[in-house]
BATORTI-911727 format. One line per field, with one value per residue (C-alpha): residue number from 1; y, x, z. Coordinates in nm, 3 decimals. Each point is the difference from the previous one (the first is absolute). Example, Ala and Ser with C-alpha at 12.3 -4.5 7.8 and 13.67 -1.06 7.14 Angstrom:
<atoms>
k 1; 2
north -0.450; 0.344
east 1.230; 0.137
up 0.780; -0.066
</atoms>
This chain:
<atoms>
k 1; 2; 3; 4; 5; 6; 7; 8; 9; 10; 11; 12; 13; 14; 15; 16; 17; 18; 19; 20; 21; 22; 23; 24; 25; 26; 27; 28; 29; 30; 31; 32; 33; 34; 35; 36; 37; 38; 39; 40; 41; 42; 43; 44; 45; 46; 47; 48; 49; 50; 51; 52; 53; 54; 55; 56; 57; 58; 59; 60; 61; 62; 63; 64; 65; 66
north 0.989; -0.367; -0.103; -0.364; -0.230; -0.361; -0.207; -0.133; -0.365; -0.155; -0.322; -0.132; 0.083; 0.262; 0.294; 0.308; 0.354; 0.320; 0.340; 0.272; 0.320; 0.307; 0.319; 0.328; -0.037; -0.286; -0.061; -0.082; 0.221; 0.112; -0.270; 0.122; -0.338; -0.325; -0.299; -0.361; -0.177; -0.360; 0.034; 0.100; 0.312; 0.330; 0.242; 0.365; 0.304; 0.294; 0.313; -0.179; -0.199; 0.130; 0.344; 0.026; 0.115; -0.082; -0.251; -0.297; -0.287; -0.335; -0.330; -0.322; -0.226; -0.358; -0.101; -0.357; 0.001; -0.326
east 0.148; -0.018; -0.001; 0.096; 0.074; 0.078; -0.321; -0.116; -0.085; -0.263; 0.088; -0.355; 0.006; -0.274; -0.013; 0.191; -0.092; 0.189; -0.083; 0.235; 0.029; 0.166; 0.034; 0.186; 0.092; 0.196; -0.264; -0.267; -0.244; -0.158; 0.040; -0.024; -0.089; -0.112; -0.069; -0.093; 0.166; 0.064; 0.343; 0.343; 0.018; -0.184; 0.044; -0.079; 0.013; 0.214; -0.202; -0.333; 0.027; 0.332; 0.157; 0.334; 0.290; -0.176; 0.130; -0.225; 0.027; -0.157; -0.067; -0.173; -0.202; -0.085; -0.356; -0.123; -0.378; -0.010
up -1.264; 0.096; 0.365; 0.050; 0.294; 0.074; 0.001; 0.336; 0.048; 0.220; 0.187; -0.054; -0.371; 0.036; -0.240; 0.112; -0.100; 0.071; 0.136; -0.121; 0.199; -0.151; 0.196; -0.013; 0.368; 0.156; 0.270; -0.261; 0.189; -0.326; -0.269; -0.355; -0.149; 0.158; -0.223; 0.066; -0.294; -0.108; -0.164; 0.133; -0.216; -0.014; -0.293; 0.071; -0.226; 0.106; -0.051; 0.025; 0.324; 0.135; -0.022; -0.178; 0.220; 0.329; 0.256; 0.077; 0.247; -0.071; 0.171; -0.093; 0.227; -0.102; 0.087; 0.043; 0.029; 0.197
</atoms>
């Protein structure tokens, strides 16, 4: 499965990384996966990292370190 989102821009031109939160509950009280990544996509394997047939919620936060 490939998660993808529109890339964020930084007005100062600084690098932007992303944190991806995936949870089996909509409140994200117990995230299954949290990654700080440098691209606007995240491939995950069903069966290895996610369970087939289960509902997941996901959100992405852009992070500017400056």
